[in-house]
C-alpha positions in Angstrom: -56.9 -49.5 -83.1 -54.7 -51.9 -81.2 -53.2 -51.4 -77.7 -50.5 -54.0 -78.3 -48.5 -51.8 -81.1 -45.8 -50.1 -79.2 -43.7 -48.8 -82.1 -44.5 -48.0 -86.0 -42.0 -48.0 -88.8 -42.0 -45.1 -91.2 -40.8 -45.5 -94.7 -39.4 -42.3 -95.6 -42.1 -39.3 -96.5 -44.3 -41.6 -94.5 -47.1 -39.8 -92.1 -49.4 -41.3 -89.6 -51.9 -39.9 -87.8 -52.6 -39.3 -84.1 -55.9 -39.2 -82.9 -56.0 -38.0 -79.1 -58.7 -37.9 -76.6 -59.5 -35.5 -74.4 -61.7 -35.4 -71.1 -61.9 -33.3 -68.4 -64.3 -32.8 -65.8 -62.8 -29.3 -64.2 -62.8 -26.0 -66.6 -59.4 -24.6 -67.6 -56.8 -24.7 -70.0 -54.7 -28.1 -70.5 -50.6 -28.0 -71.9 -49.3 -31.5 -72.2 -46.5 -32.9 -74.1 -45.9 -36.3 -76.1 -42.5 -37.3 -76.2 -41.0 -39.5 -79.3 -38.1 -41.3 -80.5 -36.4 -42.3 -82.8 -34.2 -45.1 -83.5 -30.7 -43.6 -83.8 -31.0 -40.4 -82.7 -29.6 -39.7 -79.5 -32.4 -37.3 -78.5 -36.8 -37.1 -77.7 -39.3 -34.6 -80.4 -41.3 -33.4 -79.0 -44.7 -32.7 -79.5 -46.8 -29.7 -77.6 -50.6 -30.3 -77.1 -53.1 -27.5 -75.7 -56.9 -27.9 -75.3 -59.6 -25.7 -73.3 -62.6 -27.2 -71.6 -65.0 -25.1 -70.8 -69.1 -25.3 -70.0 -71.3 -24.7 -72.4 -73.0 -20.7 -72.1 -75.6 -19.1 -73.7 -75.3 -15.9 -76.2 -75.5 -13.0 -73.5 -75.8 -10.4 -77.1 -79.5 -8.9 -77.0 -79.2 -9.1 -80.3 -78.6 -12.5 -80.4 -81.4 -13.6 -78.1 -84.3 -11.7 -78.8 -84.5 -10.8 -82.5 -86.9 -8.4 -83.7 
């Protein structure tokens, strides 16, 4: 992906996939808003992003830990 592209031109009914990478050093829930503008439109369009970061844990259900 070329990082120098700052504008996309989409034809009617055309779609564009976005790949969002998320990295965190702290556990928790994160919310972020990406804003997009359309040339000729008078307002920004928001894309709400939600992410959760957790440390790996062991299942504490004894039936899964000690299978008979």
